N, C-alpha and C positions, 0 to 999 in steps of 0.2 A: 736479394744483393750484395748487402753489408756481409753478412753471412758466409756466403759466398767469396769474397774476397780476401773473409779471413780466415780460410778453412784452406786456402790457395795461397796463404803467404809466403812457403816454397824457400827456395836460393836466390841469392843475389847474385848477378852473372857480372864477371871481373871481365877488366878492360886491360888491352897492353901498357896501357899508360898509366894505370893504378897498381899495375901488379910492378913498375920500374920504382914506385913512390910510397910501397907499402910501411916505411916506417912512420910516416904524415895519417895514413888511412886510417881512421874509427875500428875499436873494436867495438861491434856491433853487439857484443851478449852484452855490454854495460850502459846502450843506449837504449834512447825512444824509437822504435821503428813506426812509422806511419804509410800508410796504406793510398795516395792521393788518386780521386778519379776522378779524368778531366770532363766531368758532366754534373750538371744540377741535378738534384732529388725532384725539382719542378721540372714538369712537363713544359711550359710555355718559355722557360728559361733556359741559357746556356750558363754554368759554371763548373763549379769545383765543388768534390766532395771526400773529405777526408776522416777517414774511417784509424779507431786506435787496434792493437793488439788484439785486443778481446772484443772486436766485432762494435763497438760504439760510435756513432757517430760524433765524431770531437770540432770540427770547422765544414764552413759551406759558405760557396760565392753562388747566389743567385741573381745578382744584375750583371753579369759577364756575356753579354751581347756585341761582337765584334771586338773592335778596339777600342772601349768608352776610355772617358778621361776621367773618371772615377770609380773608382771598386771596393767594396766594402767585403772586409772578413768579417765575419759571423760565430760564433760557436755554436753546437748542433743546437740551441734554443731559438737561435735567430739573432743571439744580442749582438751588437755590435762591437767588433775589438780593436779593429785598424779602419781607417779612411785612408785609401790610397791614389792621390791626386798626380796628372799629368803637370806638370811645371810648365806654363807658358812662358818660352823662353826665345828670343830669338837665335837661330841659329839652325844646326844638323842633329846634336847631340840631344836625345832624350833625358828628360830630367825628372825626377816623379820624387814626391813628396810625402811623406806615411806620418798622420795623426794618430792619437789613439782616439777610440770608441768614434762616433761621427759626427763629420761637421757639415752636412749640406750640401745641397745638390752643384753648386758653385764653388769649390772651396776652391780656396787660394790663400796667400800669406794676406793679400789685403781686405779679401772678403771676411774673413772669421779670425776672432777676436782666439783661438786656440793657434798656438806654435807646433809648427811639426819637430817631430823625435829623428826623424832620420831623414835624408835626402839620398837619392839614388841615383847615379848618373851611369850612361849606358858609355862603354870605352869602344871609339869609333877606330883604333888603328887595332884592335884584335888580327888583324891579316899580321902585322908588322912584329907583336906579341910574341915572345918566345914562350910566356908563361898563358898564353892562351885564356886574360881576362877579359871578361865579359860587363863586370860594372865594377861600378866600388859604389861603397856605402858608405854615409858621414853624418857625425852629431848634427841636428837640426839643420839650418841651410849652410853652411860653413863648409867648404869644398877644400879645407887645407888640413891635411893628413886625416886619411880613410879610417874607419873604425874596422870595416870589415871589406873585403873582397870577394868575390866569386871567380872564378876559373874553370873551364872545360868548355864542354859542349849542351846546351839545352836540348838542341833536337836531335842528341844523339841519349838524351836523360841520363849526361853522366854528368854532374857538375859539383864542387865543392866549395863550401861556404868557410872561409879564413879570415881571421882576425888579424890585428897591426902586428903581431909575434909571425906571423904567418901559423897558427896551430890551427887546424881543420875544429870547426863547429860543427858542422853538419853538410851531408852530403845527396847527392839526386841518384838516383839510380837506377834503371831497369828491375824488373819484376819481373820473374818465371812463375808460372805453376807448378805445382809438387811433381807432376807427370813430367819428364823428360820431354822436350820437342812442343811442349807447348809454351806459347808467350802472349801477354797482355796487348802488345806492340805500345804504343809510344801514348796511349789514352789512360793507364794506371803503369804508375811506377810509386818508388817507395822513398819516401824521407826520411833520414837517419840523423835523429838531433843526436848531441854527445850532453852529459849530464852538464845543467847548470846554465847551457844554451836554451833560452827563449823559443819553443816548438811555434807558439802560434808567429814569432817574426820569422823563423824560418819561413813559414806558409806565406807569408807574406813578399819576401823576397822570391820564393815560388812563380806567386802571381806579376811580380813585378815581369820576370825570366818570360814568363808565357807573353806578355804585353812587347816586350822587345825582340823576342827572337822567334814568334810563331807567327 
């Protein structure tokens, strides 16, 4: 299956809203292109499998069931990279914390000695927003001045991650097979990462978007 996904990497479908903003689109020839499969390789688990351009297994999520309060992003060997925890706060806004490594089952600011490296807040004003902002990423637990912003539509697998200068650092796009007219649907898509941006962190953002908008 991994080689199958590699061999059918094919072309990236362009959408009208993307074509209107070509000046900020990523030049994919100089970027890392990952294939994200919304499926665990373990029979008894739901999750994600992320495959490199050479067909190697780069990242995986095997503990993804329903809408959990904790997700662990692992490398291909099963070593934890990030632990993503839902932050328990009053109100309707989804807030998540991202920790390095593994922090235990009931991770939170109060129950772990580790400090979160990022916090992510879902944007509730998406209907009124002209920029179609999905979420904001902040350094640590502060919500003053975002580090990154995600805009687009995760449901259509068409998103962009931008830094605080509005430069695109990564994109999510639909993936099509080489044969014309053949589509993988929504379960297999591309994560394109610009040089200098951490592909592991971009995959953590994908997991959060899936939690927020699936």
